[in-house]
C-alpha positions in Angstrom: -21.8 45.0 14.1 -22.5 43.2 11.1 -20.8 39.3 11.1 -18.3 39.1 8.2 -19.2 36.1 5.9 -16.2 33.5 5.9 -13.7 33.9 3.3 -14.4 31.2 0.3 -12.1 28.3 0.2 -9.0 28.7 -1.4 -9.2 26.3 -4.4 -7.1 25.8 -7.4 -8.2 27.8 -10.5 -9.0 24.6 -12.4 -11.0 23.4 -9.5 -13.0 26.7 -9.8 -13.6 26.1 -13.4 -14.7 22.4 -12.9 -17.3 23.6 -10.2 -18.8 25.8 -12.8 -19.3 22.8 -15.2 -20.4 20.5 -12.7 -23.1 23.0 -11.6 -25.1 22.3 -14.6 -24.1 18.7 -15.2 -27.4 17.1 -14.0 -29.4 19.0 -16.4 -27.5 17.9 -19.6 -27.8 14.5 -21.1 -26.4 12.5 -24.2 -23.7 14.0 -26.0 -23.6 17.2 -24.1 -23.6 15.5 -20.7 -20.6 13.3 -22.1 -18.6 16.3 -23.4 -19.4 18.2 -20.1 -17.7 15.1 -18.1 -14.8 15.3 -20.5 -14.4 19.1 -19.8 -14.4 18.4 -15.8 -11.9 15.6 -15.9 -9.6 17.6 -18.2 -9.7 20.1 -15.6 -9.1 18.0 -12.5 -6.5 16.2 -14.3 -4.5 19.4 -14.4 -4.2 19.4 -10.5 -1.3 17.3 -8.8 -2.1 14.6 -6.2 -1.9 17.2 -3.4 -3.9 19.7 -4.7 -6.6 17.2 -5.9 -7.0 15.8 -2.7 -6.8 19.4 -0.8 -9.8 20.7 -3.0 -11.7 17.5 -2.8 -11.8 17.7 1.2 -12.8 21.4 1.0 -15.8 21.2 -1.2 -18.9 21.3 0.8 -21.4 18.4 1.0 -23.6 18.1 -1.7 -21.3 19.9 -4.3 -21.7 18.4 -7.6 -17.8 18.5 -8.2 -17.3 16.1 -5.3 -18.4 12.9 -7.0 -16.1 13.9 -10.1 -13.3 14.7 -7.8 -13.7 11.4 -5.6 -13.5 9.7 -8.9 -10.4 11.2 -10.0 -9.0 10.3 -6.7 -9.7 6.6 -6.7 -8.4 6.4 -10.2 -5.0 7.5 -8.9 -5.2 5.0 -6.0 -5.6 7.8 -3.4 -7.9 8.1 -0.5 -11.4 9.8 -0.3 -11.9 12.5 2.2 -15.4 11.4 2.9 -18.2 9.2 1.4 -19.6 10.1 -2.0 -22.8 12.1 -2.1 -25.3 9.4 -2.9 -28.9 8.2 -1.6 -28.7 4.6 -2.6 -26.3 2.8 -0.3 -28.6 0.1 0.2 -28.8 -1.0 -3.5 -32.2 -2.4 -3.0 -34.4 -4.0 0.2 -33.5 -3.1 3.3 -35.2 -6.1 5.2 -32.0 -8.4 4.6 -30.2 -9.6 7.6 -27.3 -7.4 8.8 -24.1 -7.3 7.1 -21.2 -9.9 8.4 -18.2 -8.3 9.6 -16.6 -8.4 6.3 -19.3 -6.2 4.7 -21.4 -9.1 3.0 -24.6 -8.5 3.0 -26.3 -10.4 -0.2 -29.8 -9.8 -1.6 -32.6 -12.1 -0.8 -33.4 -13.2 -4.5 -31.5 -12.5 -7.4 -32.4 -12.5 -11.3 -29.6 -13.0 -13.7 -30.1 -11.1 -16.9 -27.8 -13.0 -19.9 -28.0 -13.6 -23.5 -28.4 -17.5 -23.2 -29.0 -17.7 -26.8 -27.7 -16.1 -30.0 -24.5 -14.6 -30.6 -23.4 -13.7 -27.3 -24.3 -17.1 -25.5 -20.6 -18.0 -25.8 -19.5 -15.1 -23.7 -22.4 -15.3 -21.6 -21.7 -19.2 -20.6 -18.3 -17.9 -19.4 -19.9 -15.2 -17.0 -22.5 -17.4 -16.0 -20.2 -20.2 -14.8 -18.0 -17.8 -13.0 -21.0 -16.4 -11.4 -22.1 -19.9 -10.2 -18.6 -20.7 -9.2 -18.6 -17.9 -6.8 -22.1 -18.4 -5.5 -21.6 -22.1 -4.7 -18.0 -21.3 -3.2 -19.8 -19.0 -0.4 -20.8 -21.2 2.7 -23.0 -18.4 4.4 -26.5 -17.3 3.4 -26.9 -17.3 -0.4 -30.0 -15.6 -2.2 -32.1 -17.7 -4.6 -31.1 -17.7 -8.1 -32.8 -17.4 -11.3 -31.5 -16.8 -14.8 -33.4 -15.0 -17.5 -32.7 -15.2 -21.2 -32.4 -11.5 -22.4 -31.8 -12.8 -26.0 -35.2 -11.9 -27.3 -35.6 -8.3 -25.6 -33.8 -7.1 -22.4 -37.0 -5.1 -21.2 -39.2 -7.9 -21.3 -36.7 -10.1 -19.7 -36.3 -7.5 -17.1 -40.1 -7.2 -16.8 -40.4 -10.8 -16.0 -37.6 -10.6 -13.4 -39.6 -8.0 -11.6 -42.9 -9.7 -11.6 -41.0 -12.7 -9.8 -40.2 -10.9 -6.9 -36.6 -10.5 -7.4 -35.0 -7.7 -5.1 -31.9 -7.3 -7.1 -30.8 -8.1 -10.9 -27.2 -8.8 -12.3 -27.0 -8.0 -16.1 -27.5 -7.5 -19.0 -24.1 -8.1 -20.8 -24.4 -5.7 -24.0 -24.0 -2.0 -23.8 -27.0 -1.2 -25.8 -29.1 -3.7 -23.2 -27.5 -1.6 -20.4 -28.3 1.7 -21.8 -32.2 0.5 -22.6 -32.6 -0.1 -18.9 -30.7 3.0 -17.6 -32.9 4.9 -19.8 -35.3 5.4 -16.6 -33.7 7.4 -13.9 -35.3 4.8 -11.4 -35.8 0.9 -11.9 -38.1 -1.3 -10.0 -35.3 -3.6 -9.0 -31.7 -2.4 -8.9 -29.6 -4.1 -10.8 -25.5 -4.6 -11.3 -25.1 -4.0 -15.0 -22.4 -6.2 -16.7 -21.5 -3.3 -19.0 -21.1 0.2 -19.5 -22.9 2.4 -22.1 -23.4 6.0 -22.4 -25.8 6.3 -19.7 -25.3 6.6 -16.0 -26.4 4.0 -13.8 -30.0 4.6 -12.2 -30.2 5.7 -8.8 -29.5 2.5 -6.4 -28.0 0.5 -9.4 -24.4 0.2 -10.5 -22.2 -0.8 -13.6 -19.3 -3.2 -13.8 -17.3 -3.6 -16.9 -14.2 -5.0 -18.5 -14.2 -2.4 -21.1 -11.3 -1.3 -23.4 -11.6 2.2 -22.3 -11.3 1.1 -18.7 -8.0 -0.9 -19.4 -6.6 2.3 -21.2 -7.3 4.3 -18.2 -5.4 1.7 -16.0 -2.5 1.8 -18.5 -2.3 5.6 -18.3 -2.2 5.9 -14.8 0.6 3.2 -14.5 2.7 5.2 -17.0 1.7 8.4 -15.0 2.9 6.7 -11.8 6.1 5.6 -13.2 6.8 8.9 -14.1 6.9 9.1 -18.1 6.7 12.1 -19.9 6.7 11.1 -23.4 5.1 7.7 -24.5 5.4 6.2 -27.9 2.0 4.6 -28.6 1.7 1.9 -31.2 -1.8 0.3 -31.6 -3.7 -2.0 -34.0 -6.9 -1.2 -36.0 -9.4 -3.6 -34.4 -12.1 -1.8 -32.4 -11.0 -3.0 -29.0 -7.3 -1.8 -29.7 -8.7 1.7 -30.8 -11.0 2.0 -28.1 -8.1 1.3 -25.6 -5.5 3.4 -27.5 -7.9 6.4 -27.5 -8.7 5.9 -23.7 -5.0 5.6 -23.0 -3.8 8.7 -25.0 -6.7 11.1 -23.6 -5.8 10.3 -20.0 -2.1 10.5 -20.8 -2.6 13.9 -22.3 -5.0 15.3 -19.6 -2.3 14.8 -17.2 0.3 16.7 -19.4 2.1 13.6 -21.0 3.3 13.7 -24.7 1.7 10.7 -26.9 3.7 9.9 -29.9 1.2 8.0 -32.0 1.8 9.0 -35.5 3.3 5.6 -36.7 0.5 3.1 -36.2 1.1 -0.5 -36.5 3.0 -2.0 -39.5 5.2 -5.1 -40.0 7.8 -2.6 -41.6 8.5 0.1 -38.9 12.2 0.1 -38.4 13.3 3.2 -40.4 10.3 5.2 -38.9 11.2 4.4 -35.5 14.8 5.1 -35.8 13.8 8.4 -37.1 11.6 9.1 -34.3 14.4 8.1 -31.8 16.7 10.7 -33.4 13.9 13.6 -33.6 11.6 13.3 -30.6 13.0 10.2 -28.5 10.3 8.6 -26.3 10.9 7.6 -22.7 8.4 4.7 -22.7 6.6 2.5 -25.1 3.0 1.3 -25.0 1.6 -1.3 -27.1 -2.0 -2.0 -28.0 -1.3 -5.2 -30.2 -1.8 -8.9 -29.9 1.0 -11.2 -29.4 2.0 -12.0 -32.7 1.8 -8.1 -33.7 3.9 -7.5 -30.6 6.4 -10.0 -31.4 6.8 -8.1 -35.1 7.2 -4.7 -33.4 9.6 -5.4 -30.4 12.6 -6.4 -32.4 12.1 -3.5 -34.6 12.1 -1.4 -31.6 15.6 -2.9 -30.8 16.8 -2.1 -34.3 15.8 1.5 -33.7 17.7 1.9 -30.3 14.6 1.8 -28.3 14.8 -1.7 -26.7 15.8 -0.4 -23.5 12.7 1.8 -22.8 10.4 0.5 -20.3 7.7 -1.3 -22.6 3.8 -1.6 -21.3 1.0 -3.5 -23.1 -2.7 -3.9 -23.2 -3.7 -7.5 -22.0 -4.4 -8.1 -25.8 -0.7 -9.0 -25.8 -1.7 -12.4 -24.1 -3.8 -13.5 -27.4 -1.9 -15.7 -29.8 0.8 -16.6 -27.3 1.9 -19.9 -25.8 5.1 -21.0 -27.5 7.8 -19.5 -25.0 10.6 -19.9 -27.7 8.8 -17.4 -29.9 7.4 -15.1 -27.1 10.6 -14.6 -25.8 10.9 -11.7 -28.0 8.4 -10.2 -25.5 10.6 -10.4 -22.7 10.4 -7.4 -20.4 7.0 -6.3 -21.7 4.6 -5.4 -18.6 0.8 -5.8 -18.9 -2.4 -5.5 -16.7 -4.0 -8.8 -15.9 -6.7 -10.3 -13.8 -5.4 -11.3 -10.3 -7.6 -14.6 -10.4 -5.5 -16.0 -13.6 -1.9 -15.5 -11.4 -2.7 -16.1 -7.6 -5.5 -17.4 -5.4 -8.2 -15.0 -4.2 -9.7 -15.4 -0.7 -13.1 -17.1 -0.7 -13.2 -18.0 -4.3 -12.1 -21.1 -6.3 -8.5 -21.1 -7.8 -8.2 -20.9 -11.6 -6.6 -24.4 -11.6 -9.6 -26.0 -9.9 -12.4 -24.0 -12.0 -10.3 -25.3 -15.1 -10.5 -28.9 -14.1 -14.4 -28.6 -14.0 -15.1 -26.3 -17.1 -13.5 -25.2 -20.0 -14.9 -21.7 -19.6 -12.2 -21.2 -16.9 -9.1 -21.5 -19.1 -7.8 -20.1 -22.4 -9.5 -16.9 -23.7 -12.7 -17.5 -22.0 -11.0 -17.2 -18.5 -11.3 -13.6 -18.2 -15.0 -13.4 -18.6 -15.2 -16.5 -16.0 -13.2 -14.0 -13.7 -15.6 -11.3 -14.6 -18.5 -13.7 -13.5 -16.8 -14.5 -10.2 -16.5 -10.6 -9.3 -20.3 -10.2 -10.4 -21.3 -12.5 -7.5 -18.8 -10.9 -5.3 -20.2 -7.5 -6.0 -23.8 -8.7 -5.4 -23.1 -9.1 -1.9 -20.7 -6.4 -1.3 -22.3 -3.2 -2.9 -23.8 -1.6 0.2 -20.5 -1.8 1.9 -18.3 -0.1 -1.2 -21.0 2.7 -0.8 -21.1 2.9 2.9 -17.1 2.8 3.4 -15.6 5.5 1.3 -12.2 3.9 0.8 -13.0 0.3 0.8 -11.5 -1.9 -2.0 -12.5 -5.3 -2.3 -9.7 -7.9 -3.9 -11.7 -9.4 -6.8 -10.7 -11.8 -9.4 -10.4 -9.1 -11.9 -8.6 -6.4 -9.6 -9.0 -4.3 -6.6 -12.6 -3.0 -6.9 -14.2 0.1 -5.5 -17.3 2.3 -6.3 -17.3 5.9 -7.6 -20.1 8.5 -7.0 -22.1 7.7 -10.1 -22.4 3.9 -9.6 -19.4 2.6 -11.7 -17.4 -0.1 -10.4 -13.4 1.3 -10.8 -10.8 -1.5 -11.2 -7.4 -1.5 -10.4 -5.7 -4.7 -12.1 -2.9 -6.7 -11.3 0.4 -6.6 -13.4 2.4 -9.3 -15.1 5.8 -9.2 -17.3 7.1 -11.6 -19.8 10.3 -13.4 -18.6 11.8 -16.2 -20.6 8.8 -16.0 -22.9 6.2 -16.6 -20.1 4.1 -14.2 -18.2 5.0 -13.8 -14.8 3.0 -11.9 -11.8 4.8 -8.7 -10.7 4.6 -8.0 -7.0 2.0 -5.4 -5.4 3.1 -1.9 -6.8 5.9 -3.3 -8.7 5.5 -1.8 -12.1 
């Protein structure tokens, strides 16, 4: 008597469709690959948390959809049913000493690729200082370090790094430079890129970014978790503002929320806001504006009877603030921030202590300083993140995890304006 084949797993229809897209993903490149990723993420966004977790758990080992489903779980703050399907868990040489109890297993010799001269040198200085602050705060075994100037050409700088015998690289800082190195499927020395371009990280490497797109996704997830249904989105016209707004809108709409974004930013919006409140009233406001722009918009929201709505903003709202009497107009606005700026992080110097030593640890540069701190932290913990599927490291810029494609995911901390001054919110209080 013939043995019957087991019945196929009971997947949701959207999961089945996403599987079909994922099956051919590895053969795609360029825009076709990006479009395919978008199609898969739109389908997975249709699933509620329970269905997404159920279907991800039933995907067989090696199913190309699993890494997509796992990333969706992590972005929602949910747990993975098993580690990602990957063959690059060590991120470099395997002859390093064994990991410590907390997962710390740094490389032996690290080369850091940064534009130490030229237009990006100021930003690179803040990242470099943050990296070194974390490095010298570590009391255990540390790798030897050497910095390489990538300004004259990142490929040549990387070649020098390889020739010098480094077993790990950190950098580069630019998106185009990152894509240039990730143009090869494999690299002689694995790296932690400090940006994210259009190319997937090479096998054994990772990418870490404070990109506007990542912040837009974090904002969208916060609104989804609080139960918003109709979001009024007001954004400025700068490139970073547009990118943040586009990422937030795409993520919100994928999850079935309505986004009202037809107004744009203007100094005179009261009449349009009042009309919107009467015809298609939002239940949440999202501002992608700098501080002075937000101080102009928030009073107009009040005149349109929209002041009582929950109000969120991107971190750009902290640009151009500092006078509490003026900034009281922003009271109640919630925005993402770097934990290091508002509370101590175990094993790292505090913001006040670092600011006493260097100007790059305060003011607008402090965010890049915190980014550098986390670049160091990740250098010693990438293997831990790869091997432990639900590990999240408390970093300077947020809770850090690693998806199945080599991208570092970040869940930020949150603050609210109170009496014109940003005040930290408790964990989970949004």
